N, C-alpha and C positions, 0 to 999 in steps of 0.2 A: 653651320653644322652643330656647333656646340649648343646653340639655343634650342635646336630641335631635340637634342639629347636630353638637356635639362628639362624641357617641357614634357618629354616622354617619361622621364624618370619621376618627375613631380606627379604626373597623372597616375603612374603605377603606385606610388607611395600613397597618394590620396585614395585610390581605389582599395588598397589593402587596409588602410586605416578605417575606411567606411565599413568594409567587410568585418573587421575585428569588432568594431562598435556594435554592428548589427548582431553578430554572434553573441557578444556579451549581454546585450539586452535580451535576446531570446533565452539564453541560459539563465539569466538572473530573474526574469519576470514570467517566462512562459514554460520553460522546460528545465529539467535537471536530470543528469545521469546519476544512478545509484547502483550500488553493488549489494547483493544479498549476502548476509553473513549468518550462518547457522542453518538449522533444519526446521524451523518453526512453520514454514510454508510448504514443506515437501508434501506431495510430489509436484504441486503447482510450480514452485520455484525451488531451485537447488542452491546450495552454498556456492558462492562465487558467480552466480548468474548476474549479468549486467542488464539493467533496465533503464528505460526512459520514462519519467513521470511528467505529467502536465500539471502546472500550478493553477490553471484556470478552469478546473472542473467543478461541476456541481456534484457533491458527494451523494451517492445513492446507496441503498442497501445492496450488499454483496460486491461492491467495488473493492478493489485491492488498493490500499493506500500506504504511503510512507509518511511517518510522523516522528516528531521528536520524542525520544524515549522518556516517559515520565519518571522513570526510576534510575536513569543513568545519564548524567550530565554530558552533553556533547555527542551523544549517540542517537541513532534513529532505529525504528522498527518498521517492518513491513507486515501488515495484517489485512484481513478481510473485514469490511464493515458488516456487522450483523444487525445492529440496531441503530436507527436514526431517531432524531427528536420525536417524542410522542409515543415511541414503541414501548411495549411491555415484552420482555424476553424471558423465556423459560426453556429449560432442557430437561426432558423426561425420557428415560430409557433410550438415550442416544438419538432422540428426535427433537428437532428444533421447533419451538412454537413462538411465533411473533404475533402479539395481539390476539392470542388464542387460536391462531390458524397454524396448522402443521405445514412446515416447509421442507422440501427435499434439499439436500446438500450434495449435488452430484460431484463436486470437487473433493469429497471425502471417500468416494467409492474405492479407490485404490488402497487407501489406508485401512478401510474396513475389511477389504479382502486380505490384507497383510496381517490383520489382528482379528480373526473371525470370532474369537472367544472373549475378547476384551471390549469393554465400552470405551469408545474414543473420548467421550465427553461425559464427565460426571453430571449427575442431576444437579441443577441449580436454578435459581430465579434471579432476575435483575435485583430484586429487593434484597436477597441474601448477599449478593456480591457487591452492591454499591450503596445500599440503603435507600435507593430511589424506587418508587413504584413504576414510574415511566421515565424515559430518557428526557432530560431537560433540553430546552433550546440550545443550540450551539454545541451539543455534546454528542458523542458516538460511542457505541459498544463494539469492540473489535475482538476477533478471535483468529488465531493461526489455523491454517488448514491441517497441520500436524498437531492435533489437539493434545496428544500425549507428551509433546516436547515443546510446548509454546508458552511463553510468558506473555499474557494478554490481559484483557479487561477482567477476566476472572480473578486476577491477582493484583493488578494496579488500578482497577476501576475504569471509569469513563475517560475518554480523551476529548479535548476541546477542538473545535474547528480551527482555531488559531495555531494549534500544534501540528496540523496536517501540512506536510510539505507538498504533496501532490498525489494524484491518482496514477497508478501504473497503467501505461498505455502500450508499451512496446518492449520486447526483449531483443537486444542486439548481440548478446553473447550468452551461451555458446551458439555457434552458427547452425548446428543441427536442429535447434528449436527457435531459430530466428523468426520474429514476427509478433503478432498480437497474442497476448496470453489468453488462455481460456478461463 
């Protein structure tokens, strides 16, 4: 009887250890939970939202990413990728132009309704903000959705691919907005 108990206990411990190792590997190499701090991505994300990012994404224009803050050691930011390598970025009269083509930004609709007489984004060009005419390989231009309250590439410049922790894929808190972000 004692042998069956120790074999059963050993099996449970072995299974739990395997599960913990699998979870650790997934969190370390594939996924990471993050918490939103601040208002820079409102209304898309609110302060204290809990998100899951994937570390194995190919970053594309308009993805929302979490990255190491270039101006604050040990902190991270969440922003929307506006420009990818090779892009030319310009903002004129609150309209985004990428490589000379006008782009709609539907994620700004609510903010524009809340500030009907204000420009959300001042006029600028990539050249003015970063000194680059096009975004170099391995670099990205990011902006917060709450343009009036966001510390982003307009202020700290381009971010590197190496600084990106992952792409936001899922919101798991608060429960009333549980699911894939828009």
